[in-house]
C-alpha positions as CSV (number, residue, x, y, z in Angstrom):
1,M,83.0,69.2,168.8
2,G,86.3,69.9,167.0
3,T,88.1,72.6,165.2
4,N,91.8,72.3,163.4
5,S,94.3,69.7,164.3
6,D,96.4,72.4,165.9
7,Y,94.1,73.5,168.3
8,P,91.3,70.9,168.8
9,V,88.3,71.8,170.8
10,E,87.3,68.8,172.6
11,H,85.4,70.0,175.7
12,P,83.0,72.9,176.4
13,L,85.6,74.7,178.5
14,D,88.3,74.8,176.1
15,P,89.2,78.1,174.7
16,L,88.3,79.4,171.4
17,A,90.3,78.1,168.6
18,P,91.5,80.4,166.0
19,D,88.8,79.3,163.6
20,E,86.2,79.9,166.0
21,V,87.2,83.5,166.4
22,D,87.3,84.0,162.8
23,A,83.8,82.6,162.7
24,A,82.6,84.7,165.6
25,R,83.8,87.8,164.0
26,E,82.2,87.1,160.8
27,I,78.8,85.9,162.4
28,L,78.7,89.4,164.1
29,E,79.7,91.6,161.1
30,T,77.1,89.7,158.8
31,Q,74.3,90.3,161.2
32,E,75.2,93.6,162.9
33,G,76.4,97.0,161.2
34,L,79.8,97.9,162.6
35,S,81.6,101.0,161.2
36,E,85.2,101.1,160.1
37,G,86.3,102.4,163.4
38,A,85.1,99.0,165.2
39,R,87.9,97.8,167.3
40,Y,87.7,94.2,168.9
41,I,88.5,94.3,172.5
42,E,87.9,90.7,172.8
43,I,86.6,87.7,171.3
44,V,86.7,85.2,174.0
45,L,84.6,82.0,175.1
46,D,81.4,82.8,176.7
47,E,81.6,79.9,179.5
48,P,78.4,78.0,179.9
49,P,76.5,78.4,183.1
50,K,77.3,75.9,185.8
51,D,73.7,74.2,185.5
52,D,74.7,73.3,181.9
53,M,78.2,72.1,182.7
54,Q,76.6,69.9,185.5
55,A,73.8,68.4,182.9
56,Y,77.1,67.9,180.4
57,E,79.0,65.9,183.3
58,R,76.2,64.2,184.6
59,D,74.1,63.1,181.6
60,G,76.3,64.1,178.4
61,D,73.8,66.8,177.6
62,P,75.2,69.1,174.6
63,V,76.5,72.4,175.7
64,E,76.0,75.3,173.1
65,R,79.4,76.6,172.0
66,Q,79.1,80.5,172.3
67,A,82.0,83.5,172.1
68,K,81.4,86.8,173.7
69,I,82.4,89.9,171.9
70,V,83.3,93.4,173.2
71,V,83.9,96.1,170.6
72,R,84.7,99.7,171.0
73,D,83.5,101.6,168.0
74,K,85.9,104.3,167.8
75,D,84.0,106.4,165.1
76,E,80.7,106.3,167.1
77,K,82.6,106.5,170.7
78,E,80.5,103.9,172.1
79,T,81.1,100.4,173.5
80,Y,79.3,97.2,172.8
81,E,79.0,93.6,174.1
82,G,77.5,90.6,172.5
83,V,77.2,87.0,172.4
84,V,77.4,84.8,169.4
85,S,76.5,81.0,168.8
86,L,78.9,79.3,166.9
87,D,76.7,76.2,166.5
88,E,73.7,78.2,165.3
89,E,75.9,80.9,163.7
90,T,73.7,83.7,165.0
91,V,74.1,86.7,167.0
92,V,72.4,85.8,170.6
93,S,72.8,89.2,172.1
94,W,73.8,92.6,171.3
95,E,73.8,95.4,173.8
96,H,75.0,99.2,173.7
97,L,76.8,100.0,176.9
98,P,76.8,103.7,176.8
99,D,78.8,104.3,180.2
100,A,81.3,101.5,179.9
101,Q,85.0,101.9,178.8
102,P,86.5,98.5,178.0
103,R,90.1,97.7,179.0
104,M,92.9,99.2,176.8
105,V,94.6,97.1,173.9
106,G,98.3,97.0,172.6
107,E,97.6,99.0,169.7
108,E,96.5,102.0,171.9
109,F,99.6,102.0,173.7
110,V,101.5,102.5,170.6
111,E,99.1,105.3,169.4
112,V,99.6,107.0,172.7
113,E,103.2,106.9,172.5
114,E,103.2,108.2,168.8
115,V,100.9,111.2,169.5
116,V,102.3,112.5,172.8
117,T,105.8,112.2,171.6
118,A,104.8,114.5,168.5
119,N,103.1,117.2,170.7
120,E,105.5,120.3,170.9
121,T,104.1,121.1,174.3
122,F,105.2,117.8,175.6
123,R,108.5,118.1,173.8
124,E,109.2,121.6,175.6
125,A,108.5,119.9,178.6
126,V,111.0,117.2,178.1
127,R,113.5,119.9,177.3
128,K,113.4,121.4,180.3
129,R,114.5,118.3,182.1
130,G,117.8,118.4,179.9
131,A,116.6,115.6,177.9
132,D,116.2,115.0,174.2
133,P,112.2,114.4,173.3
134,D,113.2,112.1,170.6
135,L,114.6,109.6,173.3
136,A,111.3,109.8,175.3
137,I,109.1,107.0,175.8
138,V,105.5,107.3,176.8
139,T,103.4,104.6,178.5
140,A,99.8,104.9,178.7
141,W,98.5,104.4,182.2
142,S,94.7,104.0,183.0
143,A,93.0,107.4,183.6
144,G,91.1,106.3,186.5
145,Y,88.1,108.6,187.3
146,D,88.4,111.0,190.4
147,F,91.7,112.6,189.3
148,V,90.9,113.3,185.4
149,P,91.4,117.2,185.3
150,E,88.0,119.2,185.6
151,D,88.0,120.3,182.2
152,I,88.3,117.1,180.5
153,D,85.2,115.1,179.6
154,R,85.2,111.9,181.7
155,S,83.0,110.4,178.9
156,R,85.8,110.3,176.5
157,R,88.2,107.3,176.2
158,L,91.0,108.5,178.2
159,A,94.8,107.5,178.9
160,H,97.1,109.2,181.1
161,G,100.9,109.3,179.5
162,V,103.5,108.7,181.8
163,T,107.1,109.7,180.6
164,W,110.7,108.3,180.9
165,V,113.9,109.1,178.6
166,K,116.8,107.1,177.4
167,G,120.2,108.6,178.3
168,D,121.5,108.6,174.6
169,E,120.5,106.7,171.4
170,S,122.4,103.5,172.2
171,E,120.2,102.8,175.3
172,Q,117.8,100.0,174.8
173,G,113.9,100.6,175.7
174,A,113.6,99.5,179.3
175,N,117.0,101.4,180.5
176,A,114.4,104.7,180.1
177,Y,113.1,103.5,183.3
178,N,116.2,104.9,184.9
179,R,115.1,108.4,184.0
180,P,111.6,109.1,185.0
181,L,110.2,112.6,184.0
182,S,107.7,113.0,186.6
183,G,105.7,116.1,186.5
184,I,104.6,115.7,182.8
185,H,101.2,114.6,182.3
186,A,99.7,113.8,178.9
187,W,96.0,113.2,178.5
188,V,95.0,111.5,175.3
189,D,91.8,110.8,173.7
190,L,92.3,106.9,172.5
191,D,89.4,107.2,170.3
192,D,90.4,110.3,168.6
193,K,94.2,109.4,168.8
194,E,94.7,113.2,169.8
195,V,96.2,114.6,172.9
196,I,93.9,116.6,174.9
197,K,96.1,118.4,177.3
198,V,99.5,118.2,178.6
199,I,99.9,119.5,182.3
200,D,103.4,120.4,183.7
201,T,103.4,120.6,187.4
202,G,107.1,121.6,187.7
203,V,110.6,120.5,187.0
204,K,112.2,118.6,190.0
205,N,115.4,117.8,188.2
206,P,116.8,120.0,185.6
207,D,119.2,117.6,184.0
208,V,118.0,113.9,184.4
209,V,120.6,112.7,181.7
210,D,123.6,113.7,183.8
211,N,122.3,113.7,187.2
212,M,120.6,110.4,187.1
213,K,122.9,107.3,186.5
214,T,122.0,104.2,184.1
215,Y,121.7,100.9,185.9
216,H,122.1,98.2,183.2
217,Y,120.5,94.8,183.8
218,R,121.1,93.0,180.4
219,A,123.8,90.7,180.4
220,E,125.8,92.1,177.8
221,N,126.2,95.2,179.7
222,R,127.2,93.4,183.0
223,D,130.4,91.7,184.0
224,L,129.0,88.3,185.2
225,R,129.7,85.9,187.7
226,E,132.1,83.1,186.7
227,D,132.0,80.6,189.2
228,L,128.5,79.3,188.7
229,E,128.3,75.7,187.2
230,P,125.5,74.3,185.2
231,Y,122.4,72.7,187.1
232,N,120.5,70.4,184.9
233,V,117.1,68.9,185.6
234,V,117.0,65.7,183.5
235,Q,114.1,63.2,183.2
236,P,115.4,60.6,180.8
237,D,112.1,58.7,180.8
238,G,109.7,61.7,180.5
239,A,107.5,63.4,183.1
240,S,105.1,61.8,185.3
241,W,102.0,63.5,183.9
242,E,99.7,62.9,181.1
243,V,98.0,65.6,178.8
244,D,95.1,64.9,176.9
245,G,94.0,67.9,175.1
246,R,93.8,70.6,178.1
247,E,93.3,68.2,180.7
248,I,96.3,67.1,183.0
249,S,96.7,63.9,185.1
250,W,99.3,63.7,187.7
251,Q,100.0,61.9,190.8
252,N,96.3,61.5,191.5
253,W,95.4,64.9,190.6
254,N,93.2,66.0,187.7
255,L,92.4,69.4,186.2
256,R,91.8,71.4,183.0
257,V,93.5,74.6,182.1
258,G,92.1,77.5,180.1
259,F,93.0,80.9,179.2
260,N,91.4,84.2,178.3
261,P,92.9,87.6,177.5
262,R,91.6,89.1,180.8
263,E,92.3,86.7,183.6
264,G,95.1,84.8,181.7
265,L,95.4,81.4,183.3
266,V,92.1,79.6,184.3
267,L,92.0,76.2,186.1
268,Y,88.9,73.8,185.9
269,D,87.5,70.9,187.5
270,V,90.4,70.3,190.1
271,G,90.0,67.0,191.7
272,Y,92.1,64.2,193.6
273,E,91.7,60.4,192.6
274,E,91.0,58.2,195.1
275,D,90.0,54.4,195.0
276,G,89.1,54.9,191.2
277,E,86.8,58.0,191.8
278,V,87.9,61.7,191.2
279,R,86.7,63.8,194.3
280,S,86.1,67.3,193.2
281,I,87.6,70.3,195.2
282,I,87.8,73.3,192.9
283,N,85.2,73.9,190.2
284,R,87.0,77.1,189.1
285,A,90.2,79.0,190.0
286,S,91.7,82.0,188.8
287,F,93.0,85.9,189.3
288,P,90.1,87.9,188.3
289,E,91.7,91.2,189.3
290,V,95.3,92.5,190.1
291,A,95.6,96.1,191.1
292,T,98.6,98.6,192.2
293,P,97.4,101.5,194.5
294,Y,100.2,104.0,194.8
295,N,100.4,105.7,198.4
296,D,102.9,108.7,198.1
297,P,100.8,111.7,198.2
298,D,103.3,113.4,195.6
299,P,100.9,115.2,193.0
300,D,102.8,113.4,190.2
301,H,102.1,109.9,191.7
302,Y,99.1,109.8,194.0
303,W,96.7,109.2,191.2
304,K,98.0,105.8,190.1
305,T,95.8,102.8,190.7
306,P,95.8,100.6,187.6
307,F,93.9,97.6,187.4
308,D,96.2,95.0,185.7
309,V,93.3,92.7,184.9
310,G,90.3,95.0,184.5
311,E,91.8,97.9,182.7
312,Y,94.7,96.1,180.9
313,G,94.2,92.4,180.8
314,I,97.1,90.2,181.9
315,G,96.6,87.2,179.6
316,R,96.7,89.5,176.6
317,L,99.9,90.6,177.9
318,A,101.2,87.2,178.6
319,N,104.8,86.2,177.8
320,S,105.9,83.4,175.4
321,L,108.0,81.5,178.0
322,T,111.3,80.0,177.2
323,E,113.1,76.7,177.8
324,G,115.7,76.9,180.5
325,C,114.8,80.3,182.0
326,D,111.1,80.6,182.4
327,C,110.8,76.8,183.2
328,L,113.6,74.4,184.0
329,G,113.4,70.5,183.1
330,Y,111.0,68.7,181.0
331,M,108.3,70.7,180.0
332,H,104.9,70.9,178.1
333,Y,103.4,74.1,176.7
334,F,100.0,75.3,176.1
335,D,99.3,78.0,173.4
336,A,97.3,81.1,174.0
337,V,94.5,82.1,171.4
338,L,93.5,85.7,171.5
339,N,92.3,88.3,168.9
340,D,93.8,91.3,167.3
341,P,91.8,94.8,167.2
342,D,90.5,93.7,163.8
343,G,89.2,90.6,165.0
344,N,91.5,88.3,163.6
345,P,93.0,85.3,165.7
346,S,96.2,85.8,167.3
347,V,98.4,83.5,169.2
348,I,100.9,83.6,172.0
349,E,103.0,80.6,171.8
350,N,104.1,78.7,175.1
351,A,101.8,81.2,177.0
352,I,101.5,78.2,179.9
353,C,104.2,76.0,180.8
354,L,103.7,72.6,182.9
355,H,106.6,70.9,184.7
356,E,107.5,68.9,187.7
357,E,110.2,70.0,190.2
358,D,111.7,68.7,193.0
359,Y,110.7,70.6,196.6
360,G,112.9,69.3,199.2
361,L,111.5,66.7,201.8
362,L,108.0,65.4,201.6
363,W,108.0,63.4,204.9
364,K,110.8,61.4,206.8
365,H,111.1,59.4,210.0
366,H,114.5,57.7,211.7
367,D,113.8,55.0,213.8
368,W,116.8,55.0,216.3
369,R,115.9,51.6,217.7
370,V,116.4,49.9,214.4
371,G,118.5,52.1,212.6
372,D,115.7,52.5,209.9
373,D,115.3,55.6,207.9
374,E,112.2,56.1,205.3
375,V,112.7,59.4,203.4
376,R,110.4,60.6,200.7
377,R,111.3,63.4,198.2
378,N,108.6,66.1,197.7
379,R,107.7,66.6,194.1
380,R,105.1,68.9,192.9
381,L,103.5,69.8,189.5
382,V,103.8,73.7,188.3
383,V,101.3,75.2,186.2
384,S,102.4,78.8,185.2
385,F,102.3,82.0,183.3
386,I,103.9,85.2,183.3
387,S,102.6,88.8,182.2
388,T,104.3,91.7,181.6
389,I,102.5,95.2,182.4
390,G,104.6,98.0,181.4
391,N,107.3,98.2,183.9
392,Y,106.2,95.1,186.1
393,D,106.4,91.6,185.6
394,F,104.0,89.1,187.5
395,A,104.7,85.5,187.4
396,F,101.7,83.1,188.4
397,Y,102.3,79.7,189.6
398,W,99.9,77.0,190.8
399,Y,101.5,74.1,192.6
400,F,100.0,70.7,193.3
401,Y,101.5,68.5,195.9
402,Q,101.7,64.7,196.5
403,D,100.3,65.3,199.8
404,G,96.9,66.8,198.5
405,G,97.7,70.3,198.9
406,I,97.5,73.1,196.5
407,E,99.5,76.4,196.4
408,A,98.7,79.6,194.4
409,Q,101.8,81.9,194.1
410,V,102.5,85.3,192.5
411,R,106.0,86.4,191.9
412,L,106.7,90.2,191.2
413,T,109.7,91.3,189.4
414,G,110.6,93.9,186.7
415,C,111.1,97.4,186.9
416,N,109.7,99.6,189.7
417,A,107.8,102.7,188.8
418,T,110.1,105.4,190.1
419,G,110.2,109.3,190.3
420,P,113.2,111.9,190.3
421,M,114.1,114.2,193.2
422,P,115.7,117.4,193.4
423,P,119.8,117.0,193.1
424,G,121.2,116.1,196.4
425,E,117.8,115.5,198.2
426,T,116.6,112.5,199.8
427,E,113.3,111.1,201.0
428,T,112.1,108.5,203.3
429,G,108.6,107.3,204.3
430,Y,106.2,107.8,201.6
431,A,109.0,107.1,199.2
432,E,112.4,105.4,199.7
433,M,115.7,106.2,197.7
434,V,116.9,103.6,195.2
435,G,119.8,105.7,193.8
436,P,121.2,109.2,193.6
437,D,118.2,111.6,192.8
438,H,115.9,108.6,192.4
439,K,112.9,107.7,194.5
440,S,110.7,104.7,194.4
441,M,107.2,105.5,195.6
442,I,105.7,103.2,198.3
443,H,102.6,101.3,196.9
444,Q,100.7,98.0,197.4
445,H,99.9,95.2,195.1
446,V,96.5,93.5,195.4
447,F,96.2,90.2,194.0
448,T,92.4,88.9,194.1
449,C,92.2,85.1,193.7
450,R,88.5,83.6,193.1
451,L,88.0,80.1,194.2
452,D,84.7,78.2,193.3
453,F,84.8,75.4,195.8
454,E,83.2,72.1,195.3
455,I,84.6,69.8,198.1
456,D,83.0,66.6,197.4
457,G,79.9,68.4,196.0
458,V,78.4,71.7,195.2
459,E,77.1,72.5,198.9
460,N,79.9,73.9,201.0
461,S,80.4,76.1,204.2
462,V,83.4,78.1,205.4
463,Q,84.5,78.6,209.0
464,Q,87.1,80.9,210.4
465,V,89.6,79.2,212.8
466,D,91.7,81.0,215.2
467,L,93.8,79.8,218.3
468,E,92.0,80.7,221.3
469,T,93.6,80.8,224.9
470,V,91.9,80.0,228.2
471,P,92.3,81.9,231.1
472,Y,93.5,80.0,234.5
473,G,90.6,77.9,236.1
474,P,87.5,76.1,235.0
475,E,85.8,79.1,233.8
476,G,87.6,80.2,230.8
477,Y,86.6,77.4,228.5
478,D,83.9,78.5,225.7
479,T,81.6,75.6,225.9
480,E,79.2,76.8,223.3
481,A,82.0,76.9,220.7
482,H,83.5,73.5,221.4
483,Q,81.8,70.3,220.8
484,E,82.6,68.6,224.4
485,P,80.4,71.1,226.6
486,D,80.2,68.6,229.4
487,R,83.9,67.7,229.7
488,H,85.6,69.7,232.6
489,H,88.3,71.8,230.9
490,S,90.3,73.6,233.6
491,N,93.5,75.3,232.9
492,R,95.2,74.7,236.0
493,Y,98.9,75.4,234.6
494,G,98.1,78.0,232.4
495,Q,99.1,76.4,228.9
496,A,95.4,75.6,227.5
497,A,94.6,76.6,224.0
498,Y,92.1,75.4,221.6
499,A,90.9,75.9,217.8
500,S,88.0,78.2,217.8
501,R,85.7,77.9,215.0
502,Q,83.2,80.4,213.6
503,K,81.1,79.4,210.9
504,Y,80.0,81.9,208.4
505,E,76.2,82.2,207.9
506,S,75.6,84.9,205.7
507,E,77.8,87.3,203.2
508,S,77.7,90.1,205.8
509,D,79.3,87.7,208.2
510,A,81.8,86.1,205.7
511,Q,84.4,89.1,205.5
512,A,87.6,88.9,207.4
513,L,91.3,90.0,207.6
514,T,94.2,87.7,208.1
515,N,95.4,87.6,211.6
516,P,99.1,85.8,212.2
517,Q,98.5,86.4,216.1
518,T,95.9,83.9,216.2
519,G,97.1,81.8,213.4
520,R,94.0,82.6,211.6
521,Y,92.9,80.2,208.6
522,W,89.5,79.0,207.1
523,E,88.2,75.9,206.7
524,I,86.0,75.2,203.4
525,V,84.0,72.1,204.6
526,N,81.1,69.8,203.0
527,E,78.7,69.1,206.1
528,N,77.1,66.5,203.9
529,E,80.2,64.4,203.7
530,H,82.2,63.1,206.7
531,N,85.4,61.3,206.9
532,D,85.1,57.8,207.9
533,A,87.9,57.8,210.3
534,T,87.1,60.6,212.5
535,G,83.7,61.6,211.8
536,Q,84.4,65.3,211.0
537,P,83.4,66.9,207.6
538,V,85.4,66.7,204.7
539,G,87.3,69.9,203.9
540,Y,90.3,72.2,203.0
541,R,92.0,74.9,204.8
542,L,93.3,78.1,203.3
543,R,95.9,79.9,205.2
544,Q,98.6,82.6,204.1
545,K,101.8,80.8,203.3
546,N,104.5,83.3,201.9
547,G,104.6,87.2,202.1
548,D,103.0,89.7,204.6
549,N,99.5,90.2,203.9
550,T,99.2,93.8,204.9
551,A,96.0,96.0,205.5
552,F,94.5,97.9,202.5
553,A,96.0,101.6,203.2
554,A,93.2,103.5,201.4
555,Q,90.8,105.5,203.8
556,P,87.0,105.2,203.7
557,A,85.4,107.3,200.9
558,S,88.8,107.6,199.1
559,S,89.0,107.1,195.4
560,D,90.8,104.0,195.8
561,M,88.5,102.5,198.6
562,K,85.3,103.4,196.1
563,R,87.1,101.7,193.1
564,L,88.9,99.0,195.0
565,G,86.8,98.3,197.9
566,L,87.2,94.6,197.4
567,A,90.8,95.0,198.9
568,D,89.4,96.0,202.3
569,K,89.1,92.3,203.5
570,H,91.5,89.6,203.0
571,L,88.7,87.2,202.6
572,W,85.1,87.3,201.4
573,V,82.7,84.5,200.8
574,T,79.8,84.8,198.1
575,Q,76.9,82.4,197.2
576,Y,77.8,81.5,193.4
577,D,76.3,83.5,190.8
578,D,77.4,82.7,187.1
579,D,77.5,86.7,186.5
580,E,79.7,87.4,189.6
581,V,83.3,87.0,188.3
582,F,85.2,90.1,188.4
583,P,85.3,91.4,191.7
584,A,86.0,95.1,190.6
585,G,83.0,95.3,188.1
586,E,82.7,94.0,184.6
587,F,84.2,97.5,183.3
588,P,86.4,99.1,186.0
589,N,88.4,101.2,183.2
590,Q,87.1,104.9,183.8
591,N,84.5,103.7,186.5
592,P,83.9,105.7,189.6
593,G,83.7,102.6,191.7
594,G,80.8,100.9,193.7
595,E,80.5,97.9,191.4
596,G,81.8,94.3,192.0
597,L,82.3,92.4,195.2
598,P,81.3,95.2,197.7
599,E,77.9,95.5,195.7
600,W,77.4,91.9,195.6
601,V,77.6,91.2,199.4
602,Q,75.0,93.8,200.3
603,Q,72.3,91.0,199.2
604,D,73.8,88.9,202.3
605,R,72.9,85.9,200.8
606,S,73.2,82.6,202.8
607,V,76.7,81.1,202.4
608,E,75.9,78.1,204.8
609,N,75.6,74.6,203.1
610,E,75.6,76.4,199.9
611,D,77.4,76.7,196.5
612,V,80.0,79.3,197.7
613,V,82.8,81.2,196.0
614,V,85.8,82.2,198.2
615,W,87.5,85.2,197.2
616,Y,91.0,85.7,198.6
617,N,93.0,88.9,198.4
618,M,97.0,89.1,199.0
619,N,98.1,92.5,199.8
620,Q,101.6,93.3,199.3
621,T,103.0,96.6,200.6
622,H,106.4,97.4,198.6
623,V,108.9,99.6,200.6
624,C,111.6,99.7,198.0
625,A,115.5,99.8,198.7
626,P,118.5,99.9,196.4
627,E,118.4,96.1,196.4
628,D,115.2,96.4,194.5
629,W,116.9,98.5,191.5
630,P,117.3,98.2,188.6
631,I,115.3,95.0,188.4
632,L,113.2,93.7,191.3
633,P,114.4,90.4,192.6
634,A,111.2,88.1,192.6
635,K,109.1,88.9,195.6
636,M,106.7,85.9,196.4
637,M,103.2,86.0,197.9
638,S,101.3,82.7,198.0
639,F,98.5,80.9,199.9
640,K,98.1,77.3,200.6
641,L,95.0,74.9,200.4
642,E,95.6,71.9,202.7
643,P,93.4,68.9,203.1
644,A,91.7,68.7,206.6
645,H,89.7,65.6,207.2
646,F,89.7,64.9,203.1
647,F,91.9,61.9,203.8
648,E,91.9,59.1,206.1
649,E,95.6,59.1,206.5
650,N,98.3,61.0,204.8
651,P,97.9,60.6,201.1
652,A,101.5,60.8,200.3
653,I,102.4,57.6,202.4
654,D,102.5,55.7,199.1
655,V,105.2,57.8,197.5
656,P,108.0,55.6,196.5
657,P,111.5,56.2,197.8
658,E,114.0,57.4,195.2
659,H,115.7,54.1,195.4
660,E,112.7,52.5,194.1
661,I,112.5,54.6,190.9
662,K,116.1,55.0,190.1
663,D,119.5,53.3,190.6
664,I,120.9,56.1,192.7
665,D,124.5,54.8,192.7
666,K,124.5,54.3,188.8
667,W,122.8,57.9,188.2
668,K,125.7,59.4,190.5
669,T,128.4,57.5,188.7
670,E,127.3,58.8,185.2
671,N,126.1,62.1,185.8
672,Q,128.1,63.6,188.8
673,E,131.9,64.0,189.8
674,S,132.8,63.6,193.1
675,I,134.3,66.6,194.6
676,A,137.7,65.6,196.0
677,D,138.4,66.3,199.8
678,D,141.8,68.4,200.0
679,N,142.3,66.8,203.4
């Protein structure tokens, strides 16, 4: 298989190339009647079923190249989803989805701002707050379901316009986030491109321009530090990786990168090479849902729960990454090929960044008897992309370590969504003050990672591991949960504790929260393959690394729980199904809820020695402070996958010391100036 030389297609999982996007659109328009109002939400690779991929990898069987297409017909006010065969040049399926609202696209955001700012009711509401409506900006938030006004038809394609205003004409766009005009709610029909209704819940601050200060963040508006010297990352001989198309090899790691407009970066076929054989670990990994529920009961804010993947698409909103800022050092970039609303291909250049970075100490031992030091530096491979969703910027990083570890990290930055306060008033609890007359509402960020494990094969099991303490005396030891029931395990001195393992048998068992008090982690193991050195099943551990993984705040039967029930647990395990990818449902936009992960687990399928998928939620609760304003310093959340009985010894034992790969004295002489000691 292959397309043009700029975007060659060499593997069934490679994203669609531009000419494939064109071909898919042309095939559909030739064989299906579309109106002039047809808007292409997505033209994306229809990923082959796992059985087909296994046959391809095992026997080289051909895999049909297909594209999935989602269309919103604005004339008919209907949604359609279909599959096109690029090999056979035919429409495989074309389905009308009467109750589905696909995610919003960029042009709709532009249209919302245009029609709302021209609406006279809206303009008068802005004037009541001491602002110029010509300086207002409007962002289209997803409408949700339960909080749509009763007199608005929920079957219409809706957006909820939220408003800010610039202080004067000289201010650039994002500075408007300094002046939220909470209380103005514009409901817009995206199909008809018209304002349905403007609701004004009341003026909290009658003069937002004079009462609310502009906090600048651009370099040209700030006095910058003058004592920071350059920091250069130089690899004169190039990087240690090899890139072949979209396949990456580095330090025994092998993986493939993909990209789609909904999830953004997707990793495939993650494996580790040992003795000339690549051992499988993960078949597919991505973040298929990200949501931000707000917890302030203020009527102007309680309705906010945007689904950044399912309602907006974090891939479509990806940045073109820049050298020296987004990534530092010797880089390799991958472009993202998407489509515009007319079905034409569009490209985000440098959407994915690949680079190496130093990460401190890998391992060390000082032998005082012989005066010997063995030290190894820790180098990791970084695969990343960054997406901007309105005011927030989310950066996603996958780290691969020389010791066999994998880390998935999210960094939250950008501008907090805020609200005005009456002059002179403050608030704490549901919201916190970030400046005079300026509050930031408490909210949570839910990042859901989907991990289709294949640890040395498809059949895996998952077990929960907790630290278990033992009462004094011989009776406190749980002989049923331990492998050595005949040994005498008294706790005479009161210090005994052990790792208690609970293997999940079915989907109803496999639901859990993190527990830092017991050091809870999970082991994904292959009970059919054992470590030659220990006799234990090969596996990997999953543990929270950075950030407090808090409980989901929504109450049972609440709108957030109905629509985002996936966040009620930090970990879920399901039996693999090709169709179960998006945990909030295929079309969460304007959906009342109940679909996706909470529905799937009701089947209560076996997850013991099966093809399993692990879903891990990182729930960040953000209680803001002035130091988070006007730009949020990156808040980090991550989890780590660590080998457990996967290797027979430390896999990083063969990493060479620095003096074996470079002349350290020569490097210091040529590239560093000594700092003289005044004494």
